[in-house]
MARGUVEX-568012 format. One record per residue (C-alpha): residue in one letter; residue number from 1; x, y, z. Coordinates in Angstrom, 3 decimals. Layout:
SITE type seq        x        y        z
SITE    A NUM        X        Y        Z
...
% end
This chain:
SITE type seq        x        y        z
SITE    X   1  -66.254   33.817  -66.215
SITE    X   2  -68.729   33.369  -68.943
SITE    X   3  -72.420   33.496  -67.686
SITE    X   4  -73.174   30.095  -68.225
SITE    X   5  -70.315   28.973  -66.623
SITE    X   6  -70.965   31.280  -63.317
SITE    X   7  -74.686   29.622  -63.244
SITE    X   8  -73.162   26.385  -63.506
SITE    X   9  -70.665   26.826  -60.405
SITE    X  10  -73.394   28.302  -58.336
SITE    X  11  -75.457   25.405  -59.012
SITE    X  12  -72.680   23.160  -57.869
SITE    X  13  -72.138   25.407  -54.932
SITE    X  14  -75.962   25.182  -54.005
SITE    X  15  -75.676   21.225  -54.332
SITE    X  16  -72.753   21.127  -51.809
SITE    X  17  -74.770   23.177  -49.070
SITE    X  18  -78.030   21.048  -49.542
SITE    X  19  -75.947   18.047  -48.972
SITE    X  20  -74.197   19.616  -46.193
SITE    X  21  -77.274   20.942  -44.466
SITE    X  22  -78.317   17.201  -43.975
SITE    X  23  -75.414   16.893  -41.073
SITE    X  24  -76.232   20.003  -39.644
SITE    X  25  -77.042   19.759  -35.899
SITE    X  26  -76.688   23.162  -34.488
SITE    X  27  -77.821   26.284  -36.272
SITE    X  28  -77.232   29.437  -34.019
SITE    X  29  -79.208   32.764  -34.295
SITE    X  30  -76.799   35.781  -34.431
SITE    X  31  -78.458   39.269  -34.383
SITE    X  32  -77.132   41.273  -37.227
SITE    X  33  -77.230   44.190  -35.254
SITE    X  34  -74.693   43.067  -32.874
SITE    X  35  -71.029   43.228  -34.434
SITE    X  36  -69.522   41.785  -31.286
SITE    X  37  -71.781   38.505  -31.485
SITE    X  38  -71.016   38.326  -35.194
SITE    X  39  -67.096   38.383  -34.521
SITE    X  40  -67.542   35.663  -31.839
SITE    X  41  -69.620   33.665  -33.950
SITE    X  42  -66.833   32.896  -36.193
SITE    X  43  -64.904   30.556  -33.514
SITE    X  44  -68.081   28.645  -32.307
SITE    X  45  -68.743   25.100  -33.197
SITE    X  46  -72.094   25.697  -34.334
SITE    X  47  -72.776   24.115  -37.660
SITE    X  48  -74.665   26.723  -38.956
SITE    X  49  -75.338   30.511  -38.439
SITE    X  50  -78.184   32.343  -38.973
SITE    X  51  -77.698   35.914  -39.584
SITE    X  52  -81.131   37.732  -37.977
SITE    X  53  -82.418   40.529  -39.505
SITE    X  54  -86.038   39.778  -38.188
SITE    X  55  -87.055   39.470  -34.284
SITE    X  56  -83.599   39.991  -32.567
SITE    X  57  -82.905   43.325  -34.214
SITE    X  58  -84.311   46.536  -32.987
SITE    X  59  -86.415   48.697  -35.766
SITE    X  60  -84.212   51.187  -35.700
SITE    X  61  -81.054   49.159  -36.568
SITE    X  62  -82.543   47.252  -39.503
SITE    X  63  -80.576   49.006  -41.975
SITE    X  64  -77.326   48.424  -40.375
SITE    X  65  -78.127   45.010  -39.891
SITE    X  66  -78.601   44.266  -43.606
SITE    X  67  -75.414   45.566  -44.066
SITE    X  68  -73.604   43.482  -41.598
SITE    X  69  -75.251   40.475  -42.582
SITE    X  70  -74.104   40.675  -46.091
SITE    X  71  -70.570   41.642  -45.315
SITE    X  72  -70.552   39.000  -42.890
SITE    X  73  -71.842   36.249  -45.332
SITE    X  74  -68.803   37.496  -48.047
SITE    X  75  -66.350   36.507  -45.398
SITE    X  76  -64.925   33.110  -44.543
SITE    X  77  -66.514   31.539  -41.539
SITE    X  78  -64.424   28.309  -40.914
SITE    X  79  -66.350   26.455  -43.210
SITE    X  80  -69.828   26.983  -41.632
SITE    X  81  -72.934   27.353  -43.341
SITE    X  82  -74.281   30.889  -43.330
SITE    X  83  -77.745   31.873  -43.799
SITE    X  84  -79.579   34.954  -43.188
SITE    X  85  -83.301   35.320  -41.754
SITE    X  86  -85.114   37.915  -43.650
SITE    X  87  -88.303   39.667  -42.469
SITE    X  88  -91.534   38.103  -43.397
SITE    X  89  -93.379   38.841  -46.449
SITE    X  90  -95.866   40.960  -44.648
SITE    X  91  -93.404   43.275  -42.569
SITE    X  92  -92.633   46.686  -43.813
SITE    X  93  -89.116   45.607  -43.918
SITE    X  94  -89.228   42.831  -46.289
SITE    X  95  -88.744   44.641  -49.792
SITE    X  96  -85.749   46.099  -48.486
SITE    X  97  -84.204   42.921  -46.948
SITE    X  98  -84.828   41.194  -50.345
SITE    X  99  -83.142   44.150  -52.326
SITE    X 100  -79.981   44.134  -50.035
SITE    X 101  -79.578   40.267  -50.250
SITE    X 102  -79.776   40.058  -53.951
SITE    X 103  -76.385   38.762  -55.169
SITE    X 104  -75.056   38.057  -51.491
SITE    X 105  -72.799   35.265  -50.607
SITE    X 106  -75.053   33.557  -48.242
SITE    X 107  -75.912   30.109  -48.718
SITE    X 108  -79.385   30.221  -47.712
SITE    X 109  -81.828   32.486  -46.915
SITE    X 110  -84.720   31.821  -43.966
SITE    X 111  -88.256   33.160  -44.454
SITE    X 112  -89.866   33.254  -41.554
SITE    X 113  -93.767   33.023  -41.237
SITE    X 114  -94.313   31.104  -44.591
SITE    X 115  -97.982   30.044  -44.959
SITE    X 116  -98.160   29.307  -48.643
SITE    X 117  -95.911   28.493  -51.643
SITE    X 118  -96.418   31.943  -53.480
SITE    X 119  -94.203   33.623  -51.037
SITE    X 120  -91.607   30.751  -51.622
SITE    X 121  -91.785   30.993  -55.275
SITE    X 122  -91.358   35.228  -55.460
SITE    X 123  -88.576   35.112  -52.834
SITE    X 124  -86.854   32.358  -54.562
SITE    X 125  -87.077   33.679  -57.929
SITE    X 126  -85.860   36.969  -56.537
SITE    X 127  -82.712   35.793  -54.861
SITE    X 128  -81.903   32.554  -56.350
SITE    X 129  -80.602   31.071  -53.240
SITE    X 130  -82.222   27.827  -51.345
SITE    X 131  -84.481   28.477  -48.726
SITE    X 132  -85.357   27.617  -45.415
SITE    X 133  -88.683   27.912  -44.653
SITE    X 134  -90.085   28.703  -41.365
SITE    X 135  -93.396   26.852  -39.942
SITE    X 136  -94.935   29.278  -37.174
SITE    X 137  -98.643   29.692  -37.742
SITE    X 138 -101.562   27.242  -37.955
SITE    X 139 -101.952   28.033  -41.691
SITE    X 140  -98.484   27.279  -42.131
SITE    X 141  -98.878   24.063  -40.292
SITE    X 142 -101.701   23.012  -42.374
SITE    X 143  -99.465   23.628  -45.493
SITE    X 144  -96.253   22.701  -44.119
SITE    X 145  -96.322   19.512  -47.022
SITE    X 146  -96.841   21.742  -49.584
SITE    X 147  -94.042   23.915  -48.496
SITE    X 148  -91.739   21.530  -47.511
SITE    X 149  -91.751   19.921  -51.528
SITE    X 150  -91.437   23.180  -52.765
SITE    X 151  -88.289   23.566  -55.390
SITE    X 152  -86.993   26.534  -53.559
SITE    X 153  -87.112   25.274  -49.990
SITE    X 154  -84.199   23.152  -48.782
SITE    X 155  -85.509   22.531  -45.181
SITE    X 156  -87.821   23.220  -42.697
SITE    X 157  -87.612   25.240  -39.312
SITE    X 158  -90.001   24.862  -36.298
SITE    X 159  -91.130   28.397  -34.814
SITE    X 160  -92.364   26.917  -31.895
SITE    X 161  -92.573   30.342  -29.799
SITE    X 162  -95.071   31.689  -32.458
SITE    X 163  -96.724   28.527  -32.864
SITE    X 164  -97.569   28.435  -29.204
SITE    X 165  -98.747   32.107  -29.384
SITE    X 166 -100.656   31.760  -32.281
SITE    X 167 -102.657   28.804  -31.191
SITE    X 168 -103.084   29.872  -27.337
SITE    X 169 -101.349   26.430  -26.506
SITE    X 170  -99.629   26.881  -23.044
SITE    X 171  -96.650   24.345  -23.116
SITE    X 172  -95.572   22.224  -20.625
SITE    X 173  -91.990   21.658  -19.413
SITE    X 174  -91.526   18.936  -22.349
SITE    X 175  -93.621   20.950  -24.723
SITE    X 176  -96.483   18.896  -23.923
SITE    X 177  -99.428   20.452  -26.414
SITE    X 178  -96.866   20.936  -29.336
SITE    X 179  -96.427   17.472  -30.245
SITE    X 180  -98.957   17.568  -32.882
SITE    X 181  -97.150   20.491  -34.667
SITE    X 182  -93.718   19.444  -33.930
SITE    X 183  -94.502   15.911  -35.404
SITE    X 184  -96.485   17.752  -38.283
SITE    X 185  -93.439   19.629  -39.166
SITE    X 186  -91.207   16.409  -38.929
SITE    X 187  -93.436   14.434  -41.309
SITE    X 188  -93.954   17.408  -43.903
SITE    X 189  -90.054   17.550  -44.295
SITE    X 190  -89.198   13.862  -44.319
SITE    X 191  -92.032   13.307  -47.107
SITE    X 192  -89.955   15.622  -49.107
SITE    X 193  -86.636   14.205  -48.373
SITE    X 194  -85.409   17.597  -46.473
SITE    X 195  -83.859   18.541  -43.233
SITE    X 196  -85.860   19.903  -40.186
SITE    X 197  -84.716   21.930  -37.401
SITE    X 198  -86.370   22.174  -34.076
SITE    X 199  -87.408   25.175  -32.463
SITE    X 200  -85.481   27.505  -30.011
SITE    X 201  -85.310   26.686  -26.248
SITE    X 202  -85.565   29.823  -24.509
SITE    X 203  -84.535   28.416  -20.680
SITE    X 204  -80.843   29.792  -20.796
SITE    X 205  -79.810   28.540  -17.384
SITE    X 206  -81.642   25.226  -17.610
SITE    X 207  -79.027   23.234  -19.069
SITE    X 208  -80.629   19.744  -17.947
SITE    X 209  -83.792   20.853  -19.323
SITE    X 210  -82.408   22.178  -22.878
SITE    X 211  -80.594   18.843  -23.080
SITE    X 212  -83.636   16.784  -22.520
SITE    X 213  -85.341   18.868  -25.009
SITE    X 214  -82.826   18.680  -27.425
SITE    X 215  -83.090   14.665  -27.213
SITE    X 216  -86.978   14.980  -27.399
SITE    X 217  -86.522   16.811  -30.826
SITE    X 218  -84.027   14.171  -32.088
SITE    X 219  -86.543   11.335  -30.780
SITE    X 220  -89.073   13.275  -32.873
SITE    X 221  -87.130   13.013  -36.126
SITE    X 222  -85.668   16.448  -36.147
SITE    X 223  -82.262   16.402  -37.843
SITE    X 224  -81.003   19.478  -35.958
SITE    X 225  -82.073   22.371  -34.002
SITE    X 226  -81.989   26.246  -33.791
SITE    X 227  -80.296   28.000  -30.861
SITE    X 228  -80.176   31.390  -29.415
SITE    X 229  -77.065   31.219  -27.404
SITE    X 230  -73.672   30.071  -27.455
SITE    X 231  -74.005   27.894  -24.208
SITE    X 232  -76.289   25.641  -25.795
SITE    X 233  -74.131   24.298  -28.798
SITE    X 234  -72.063   21.439  -27.293
SITE    X 235  -75.282   20.009  -25.815
SITE    X 236  -77.300   20.344  -29.055
SITE    X 237  -74.379   18.679  -31.037
SITE    X 238  -74.095   15.759  -28.521
SITE    X 239  -77.733   15.036  -28.971
SITE    X 240  -78.141   15.681  -32.543
SITE    X 241  -74.799   13.829  -33.363
SITE    X 242  -74.012   10.151  -32.824
SITE    X 243  -71.809    9.227  -30.031
SITE    X 244  -69.091    6.815  -30.103
SITE    X 245  -70.898    3.536  -28.860
SITE    X 246  -73.634    4.387  -31.341
SITE    X 247  -71.176    4.606  -34.199
SITE    X 248  -69.200    1.620  -32.741
SITE    X 249  -72.299   -0.600  -32.912
SITE    X 250  -73.239    0.699  -36.396
SITE    X 251  -69.914   -0.577  -37.837
SITE    X 252  -70.631   -3.785  -36.100
SITE    X 253  -73.617   -4.233  -37.314
SITE    X 254  -72.813   -3.720  -40.864
SITE    X 255  -70.047   -5.901  -40.583
SITE    X 256  -72.244   -8.708  -39.240
SITE    X 257  -75.041   -7.987  -41.888
SITE    X 258  -75.528  -10.637  -44.531
SITE    X 259  -78.170   -9.466  -46.482
SITE    X 260  -82.348  -10.091  -45.554
SITE    X 261  -83.463  -10.316  -42.417
SITE    X 262  -81.275  -11.840  -39.373
SITE    X 263  -80.851  -11.959  -35.567
SITE    X 264  -78.277   -9.318  -34.308
SITE    X 265  -77.727   -8.738  -30.513
SITE    X 266  -81.193   -9.972  -29.619
SITE    X 267  -83.079   -8.071  -32.543
SITE    X 268  -84.010   -8.535  -36.067
SITE    X 269  -82.360   -6.494  -38.390
SITE    X 270  -82.815   -6.097  -42.212
SITE    X 271  -81.523   -3.886  -45.231
SITE    X 272  -83.292   -0.536  -43.866
SITE    X 273  -81.257   -0.840  -40.826
SITE    X 274  -77.750   -1.398  -42.265
SITE    X 275  -78.565    1.786  -44.078
SITE    X 276  -79.482    3.578  -40.754
SITE    X 277  -76.004    2.284  -39.633
SITE    X 278  -74.105    3.903  -42.557
SITE    X 279  -75.960    7.128  -42.147
SITE    X 280  -75.067    7.126  -38.474
SITE    X 281  -71.520    6.578  -39.601
SITE    X 282  -71.650    9.818  -42.499
SITE    X 283  -72.991   12.033  -39.576
SITE    X 284  -70.067   11.036  -37.154
SITE    X 285  -67.943   11.508  -40.061
SITE    X 286  -69.416   15.203  -40.663
SITE    X 287  -69.719   15.774  -36.891
SITE    X 288  -65.815   15.345  -36.390
SITE    X 289  -64.839   17.241  -39.782
SITE    X 290  -63.363   13.620  -41.160
SITE    X 291  -65.108   13.926  -44.686
% end
């Protein structure tokens, strides 16, 4: 294949991934050092897998995790989006990560602790893959708007654990104290027209609390959520995907619309509500696999 044709194909593939990313509800972190977890992840219902080279990987297993991540990205994984989370730019492992990820078949690279666009420009140019930027620090929160607008950035991920640790916020049961940070990330990504993913929930046995947190995130405007355990996937997919009643009402609203402002089921609707209804139906199609 001629170089130009190959580059055009890569650009087309990237555009398809960016389009699919808009409909990702669940993004499951999988340790690159855990072969069993990587294999199991192939059959899970998560929309995106994030193979982790950072926090979930012990220091003495970083090299093995890199090799496993690259190999896993090269394999067919039931149509899932595959991202790889590198170590942050200040890490001693970052340079080796970037070297190993050059030319890999991952769809996206997740870059932790992004605080300015300089890191994005360097990594984006080096790898030529879309980036998901993690906002995890006060500096990152202040720079979130510029980060989200960067040409290499496909979306933002909230790093809630690090935000709380870096700021000293003692978050409550419903993440009281983190509201400003969470909504700031949503606003920054929304202003750039890009997806935004809520942070992880550490409570593995509290499914009721997890469901409430997912619905809170969806209410705030996150388009999906990052997860740390397979038992969180189904609840997350339900919370961030439209239910049957919502889809049915969306179809009814579209059918009833005559253009302009009008009354519908006791409320006023206009063109923006029709567009929202169309997006709801499109999300439903992606969730069910009916493209």
